[in-house]
C-alpha positions in Angstrom: -18.7 -22.7 -41.1 -15.5 -22.6 -43.2 -14.8 -19.2 -44.8 -13.5 -19.4 -48.3 -12.3 -16.3 -50.2 -13.8 -13.5 -48.2 -14.5 -10.3 -50.2 -13.2 -7.1 -48.7 -14.4 -3.7 -49.9 -13.7 -0.2 -48.6 -15.7 2.9 -49.4 -13.5 5.9 -48.6 -16.3 8.4 -49.0 -18.6 6.7 -46.5 -15.7 5.3 -44.5 -17.1 1.8 -44.4 -15.0 -1.4 -44.5 -17.1 -4.4 -45.6 -15.9 -8.0 -45.3 -18.3 -10.5 -47.0 -17.7 -14.0 -45.7 -20.5 -15.8 -47.5 -22.6 -15.4 -50.6 -25.8 -16.2 -48.7 -28.2 -13.6 -47.6 -28.1 -12.0 -44.1 -31.4 -12.1 -42.3 -30.4 -10.9 -38.8 -28.0 -8.1 -37.7 -26.2 -7.3 -34.5 -24.6 -3.9 -33.9 -21.6 -3.6 -31.6 -20.4 0.0 -31.5 -19.4 1.0 -35.1 -19.6 -2.7 -36.3 -22.6 -4.4 -37.9 -22.5 -8.2 -38.0 -25.0 -9.9 -40.4 -26.0 -13.5 -39.9 -27.8 -16.0 -42.1 -30.8 -18.2 -41.2 -28.5 -20.8 -39.5 -26.8 -18.1 -37.4 -23.6 -18.1 -39.4 -21.8 -14.8 -39.9 -22.1 -13.7 -43.5 -21.0 -10.1 -43.5 -19.2 -7.5 -41.3 -19.4 -3.8 -41.8 -17.1 -1.5 -39.9 -18.5 2.1 -40.0 -16.6 5.4 -39.8 -13.1 3.9 -40.3 -10.2 5.4 -42.1 -6.7 4.0 -42.6 -5.3 6.2 -39.8 -8.0 4.9 -37.4 -8.0 1.3 -38.5 -5.2 0.3 -36.1 -7.4 1.2 -33.1 -10.4 -0.7 -34.3 -11.0 -4.0 -32.4 -10.1 -7.1 -34.4 -12.9 -9.2 -35.8 -11.8 -12.0 -33.4 -12.3 -9.7 -30.4 -15.7 -8.5 -31.7 -17.3 -11.9 -32.4 -15.2 -14.1 -30.2 -13.7 -16.4 -32.8 -11.7 -19.1 -31.1 -8.0 -19.1 -32.0 -6.9 -21.9 -34.3 -3.4 -23.3 -34.7 
């Protein structure tokens, strides 16, 4: 799946960073620590929510590549 124009939102009150990768609906979720990964019916990642994150803590949060094992591309 090719990601086009991801939408990033941050809710400072709830301390949730959301990265919307697709406009399709998520039907399955996986929780890894403070990260929620949502997948569509084909198993494609459509949304990532990172809970309890603030700008001062963000540097210590694992990268999305580490969390979902995205292969590195050139």
